[in-house]
N, C-alpha and C positions, 0 to 999 in steps of 0.2 A: 541232550536234556540234562538239566542241572538238578542234582539231588537236593531235597530239602534237608536242612540241618543247621547247626550253629556255624559251620565253616563251609565255604564254597571256593572252588578254584576257578579262576578266570584265565584261560590260556591267551597268550599274545605272542607275537613274533619278536624275537630279540634274544639276547644272550641268556636271559632267564626263561625257563620253560613255563613257569606258572607263578601267579601271585596268590597268596592266601589272604583273603579279605574277611575280616570279622564282621558278622552281621550284628545289628543292634539288638537290644533286649527283645526277645520274642514278646508278642502281645500278652501272652498269659502271665509272664513275669511282671510286665508293666501293670497289668490289671491287679495283681496281688499287692504290688507296691502302692498303687493308687488306693486300694481298699484299706491298707494299714494306715497310710498317711491321712486319708480322708477321715476315718473314724478318730484318729488321734487328735486332729485339729478340732473336730466337733466337740470331743470330750474336753479339750483344753479350753475352748471358748465357752463351754457350759459353766465355768466358774472355778474359783479356787477350791482346793481340797479342804474339807472340814476336818479339823483335828478333834474328833469326838473323844470320849474317854479312852477307848482302846488305843486309838491313834496317838493321843497325847502321851500315854504311858510308853508305847513303843518308841516314840520320838525321844522320850527321856532316856530310854536304854541306849539309843544311838548316841545321844550326847554324852552319856557316861562312858561308853566305849571309846568315843573319839577323844574326849578331853581328859578323862580320868583313868582310862584303861581298866575299867571295872564294870561289873554288872549291877552294882548297887545303885538304887535310885530312891527318891522320895515320892510319895503319892499324896499330894495335898488335897485331893478330891475326896476319895473314900478311904484312904489308908489301907486298902486291901493289898495293893501291889508294892509293899515295902517290907524289908529292904530290897526284895527282888520281885521282878515282874513275873507273872505266871505264863506269859505269852511265849511263843516260839521265837527262835533267833533269826529266822530267815528274813523277815521284813525289816527289823532294825539294822541288820547287816547290809541289806540291799539299798537302803536309803542313806547309808553312811556317806557316799560321795556327794549326794545332793545337800546333805546337812553341812558337810565341810565346805563345799564351794559357796553355798548360800551364806554361811557365816563369814567366810573370807572376803567375798565380793560385796555382799549386801548387809553384812553385820546382823543377819537374822537367818538362823538355820532352817526356819520353816518356809522361807520365801520360795524355794525351788521344789518343794515337795509336791506342788501342783503338777509337776511333770510325771511323777512316778505312777500314780494310779491310772491316768489316761493311757500311758504307755502299756501298762499291764493289760488293760481291757482291750485296747486296740490290737495287741498281739494275740489275745484270745480270739477276737473276731477273725483274724487271719488264719489261725489254726482251725477254727470251725469251717472256714471255706475249704481248707486243704482236706479235712476229714470228709466233707461233702463230696469233693472230687474223688476221693479214695473209694467211696462207696458207689461210685459210678454215676453221680448226678452230673448234668450238663453244667457248663460254666455259669449260665444265667441263673439256674436253680441254686447252684452253690453260693454264688454271691448273694442271692436273695435270702437264703437260709442264714448266712453269716450276718447280714444286715438285720434280719429278724431278731437274732440274738442281741445284736448291738444296740438296737433302738426300740424294740417292742418288748423287752424284758427289763427287769430292774438292774441289769448290768449297767445301763446308762446312768442310773442314779448312783450306783456304787462306784462309778468311775471317778467320783469326786468326794468320796468318803474314805478316810484312811483306816480301812479294815484289812484283815488278812485273808478273808474269804475269796476276793478276786484272784489273789495269787494262787490259792489252792485250786480255783477253777481253771486257771491257765495250766497248772501242772497236771491236773487230771485230764484235760483235753489233749495235752501234748503226749501223755502216756498212752491214751487211747489211739491217737494218730500213729505213734511210733509202732505200736503193736500191729496195727493194720498194715503198715509199710513192711514190717518184718514178715507178716503172713504172705505178702506178695513177693518180696525179694529174697527172703531167708538170709538176710545179712545181719550178723551179730551186732553191728553198730547201732541198729534200731533197738535192739534189746538193751544196749547200754543207755541209749537216750531215754527209753521207758523207765529203766531203773533210776536214772538221775531225776526224772520228773517226779516219780513217786517219792524219792528221797527229799526233794524240795517241798512237796506237800507235807511230809512228816515234820520237816524242820520249821515249816510255817505255822502249823497248828498240831498240837499233841493229838487231838481227836482224829487226825488223818491216819493214825496207825490203825484204828479200827474201821474208819469210814472210807479210806482210799487204799491203803496198803493191803488189807485182807482181801477185798473183792478183786483187785487187780492181780494179786499174787495167785489167787485161786484160778483166775483165767489163764495166767501164764503157765501154771502147773498143768492144767487140763489140756490146753490147746498148743502149748509150745514145748514144754519139757517132756511130757509123757509121750508125745507123738514123734520125738526124735528117734533116730535109728542108732542103737548102740549106746553104751554108757559114756563114751568119750563125747559124743555130740550132746547128750543130755547134760554132762558136766559143763561143757563150754557154754551152752545156752543158759544154764542155771547160774553160772558164774558171771556172765555178761550182765544179766539182770540183777543178780543178788548182791554183787560187790558194792555198787553205789548205795543200795538200800541198807546193807550192813554198816557201811561207813556212816550214813546218816543216823543209824541206831546208836552207834558209839557216841556221836556228838550229842544226841538227845540225852543219853544216860549220863554223860559227863556234865552236861548242862544242869541236870537234876542234882547230881552229886555236889557240884559247886554251889548251887543255891540252897539246897536243903540238907546236905550231908548224907543223902541216901539216893540210890538209883531207883528206888521204888516210890519216891514222892514226886508229885507233879505240881503241887501248889493248889490243886483243886480239892474239893471234898469238904470244905468248911461247913459248919452247921447251917442248914437251911439252903446251901448252894449245892444241891445234889439232885438225884433223880426222884423227886418227890411230887411232881405234878401228875394229875390223873392222865393216864396214857391215852385213852380214847378222846378225852377233851383236848389234849395237846395235838393229837392226830387230826382232829377236826379243825383245830386252829391253824395248823400248818397248811391245810388244804383249802378251807372255806371261810375262815374268820375275816371280819372286816379290817383287822389290823395286820395280819400276816399271812392270809390265805393265798397260795400260789395261783389259784384259779380266779381270785378276785383281782389281784394286782396284774396278772398276765392271763387274760381269758384265752389268748391264743394257745396256751398250753393244753387246753381241752382237745385241740387237734392232735397233739402229740399222743394222747391216750388213744384216739381213734386210729392214728396211723401206726401204732406200735405193732399190732398183729402182723401187718404186711412186712414191717421192718424185721420182725422176728422170723418170718418165713424166709426172707432173703439172706439175712445175716444173723444166724442163730446165736453164734458165740458172742458177737458184739452186743446183740440185743439183751442177752442174759447178763452180760457184764453191766450194761446200762441199768437193767432192772436191779441188779445187786447194789450198785452205787446209790440208786434212788431209795431202795428199801432200807438200806443201812442207815441213811440219814433220817428218814422218817421214823424208824424204830428208835434210833438213838436219841433224837431230840424231842420226841413227843412227850417224854416224861421228865425232861430236864427242867429245872426250876425256872430258867429263863428261856423257855421254848421258843419265844417270839423273837429272840435276838436282842432283847433288852431295848434300849432307846434307839430304835432303828425303824426304817420304813420298809414294809414288806417282809417277806421271808428271808432274812439275812442268812440263816444257816443253810438255805437251799441254793444260794448263789453258786457254790462250786459245781453243781450238777446242771446248771442252766445251759452251758455250752453244748452238752450232749443231749439234753432234753429237746432241743429244737430239731434234731435229726429226723425223728420219726414223722415230723410234719411233712416231709418230702414224699411220704409213702401213703398219702391219703387215698382211700378207696373212692370210686366214682360216685357212690350213693350220697356222699356228703357234699357234692358239688364243690370240689376243691377251690376253684377260682373265687366263687362267691364267699365261701367260708373263710378263706385267707384274707380277702378284702375286709370282711365284716369284723372278724375277731382280731386280725392283725392290726387293722386300723384303730379299733377300740383300745387295744393294748398300747399302741403308739401314743394315742391321746392321753392315756393314763400316765405313761412315762413322761410325756411333755408337761403334764400337770405337776409331776414330781420335780421337774426342773424349774418351772416357773414359781412354784411356792414350795420351798424346801420344808421337809418335815421338821427340821430343827428351828425353823422360823416361827412355827406355830404350836409346837408340842406343849408349851406351857399353858396354852389356852385350855387344854383338856382338864386342867386342875379344877375348872369350874364344874365339871361333871361328877366329881368325886363326892361321896356322902359327906354331909357336914360334920359328922362325928368321927371321921377318919383322921387319925393323927400320924404324921410322918416324922420320924426323928431327923435331926440335923444330919446333912450329908457329910459334914466335915468332922464329926466327932464319934460316930457310931460304927464306922467301918462296915463289916459284913452285915450287921443288923440293918443299917441304912439301905444297903443295896437290896436286901431281901424285902424290906418294907416298900421300897419303890417298885419292885417287881410285883408285889402283892397289889399295889394300887393300880398298876398297869393291867393286871389280870382282870380287874373289874371292868375296865374299858375295852379290852381287846375283843370281847364278844358282844359289845353293845353297838348295834348298827346305827343307832341315833347319833353316836359320837365317832363314827368311822372317820379315819384320818382324811380320806379323799373328800368327804363332805365338808370338813373344815377347810381344806385347801381350796375347794371351789368357792366357798363363802368368802375367803380372804381375797381370792383372785378377782371376784366380781366387785368387791368393795374397794380394794386398794391397787389392783393390778399386780404385775409380777413383783415379788419381793426378794428375788435373788439379785444381788448386786450386779452380777455380770450381765443379766438380762435387762437391766434397767438402762444401760447405756445404748443410745441409738447406733453408735459406731460398731459396738459389739454385735448388735442385732443385724446390722447391715453386713458385717463380715461373715456372720453365720449364714445368711442367705446366699452370699456370694460363693462361699465354700460349698454349700449344698448344691447350688446350681452348676458350678464348675465340675464338681465331682460327678454329678449325674451325666453331664454332657460328655466328659472324658470317658466315663465308664461305658456309656452306650457306644461310643466310637470304638473302644477297645473290644467290646463284645461283638460288634459287627465285623471287626478285623479278624477276630478268632473264628467267627462263623464262616467267613470267606476262606480262611486257611483250611478249615475242616472240609469245606466243600471242594476245594482244590485237591486236597489229599484223596478224597473219595473218588473224584474224577480220575485222578492219576492211577489209583488202584484198579478202577474199572477198565481203563485202557490197557494196563499191564495184564489184567486177567484175560481180556479179549485177545491180546497178542499171544 
């Protein structure tokens, strides 16, 4: 009888006793590669990356680092981010190779940026599948949960917008997965990975210090360090997690000192750009408003609320960590002046927690009829994301100006700096709670009148390639899942025979 494994020995007669033959990739590994490549290609086909204001500023930082070896930039749009950008260093540094190669080969540093965001989101889909497997879900369910995140949430939309939130989402999911692996294996390398992931989140966005670092560190302290036996083990665990985080902290402080001459300044806190929005109104907006409500843009997230109690019952520590990450974001941004994420579609500031929010959906109680609920709310969420792809928010947002009061005066965006940004947000706050001018209604109107307005979706060849990739991905995925099921059945039968023997 041949043992199952990565290597097997095949005896034969001759001078050599045995040959060692390497088996091909197991079906599970091939399934993970297929999942990552499939989602990456779909995101890539969905269109070029939009360089919105935040993305354009971070791109300018990359250019300045690359060609001038400096952090100084100009901000011709709002003059808020000059001479230094207020954003974190992680994204500008990560896109440096793409900017350099694009400039060298295509004479345009922005041409290859369309690779970055799809790669980040596809990697997050992969991590979601790994987390789902780690909490004991079957492969079919794990892949389903990962695809639910990838195409039934606004993650699909933000896979083509150059914001830093998707990177924070990847880092948060990776930290969550690493801590679960450490819990199972007790290997310090997973604490190092978790620390590096948290460090990446802090380098990507300053708010991650409060919204990611604090909840994750509290979990590490309660479930990892304090449960260690003896001070040596506690020190080793704390060091494995804490050293990467401390290194990132040094970089953040040095970045602030270089830009503002003080380690206590972050570039935020200008007059009007503070926590001045009514908290309860902002909380309602993040949950239920027509412009940024998470349950409006992703109705499937209602099932996450329903499944959370059972998730809490089975994985108490991880569920409390998830609750902490969600609660911190809601509390933090509900009173922020730009609570809705500014000029963006859906709840941009909640994007980093979406990879973890889909997990409780796998723990639905029987009374909600899980199959029907998933088909209904998951299908509706998928249609909403498809609408966001066919008619991009940035293709029609200027239409909303018609709904503003006639006596509302907006200052010029190129002369007033902070006052201009605050005035534009004030105008947006008028529309954010107006269901008659909900973004999705305008998108539907444009779709019915003019058809898809995203350039990439207007080409028949791109649409055909999209359909071919989807069909091939589904076919290959089903074949691999059947292969995995057969392998599991064979192992079960083998275990039964051994038990009987």
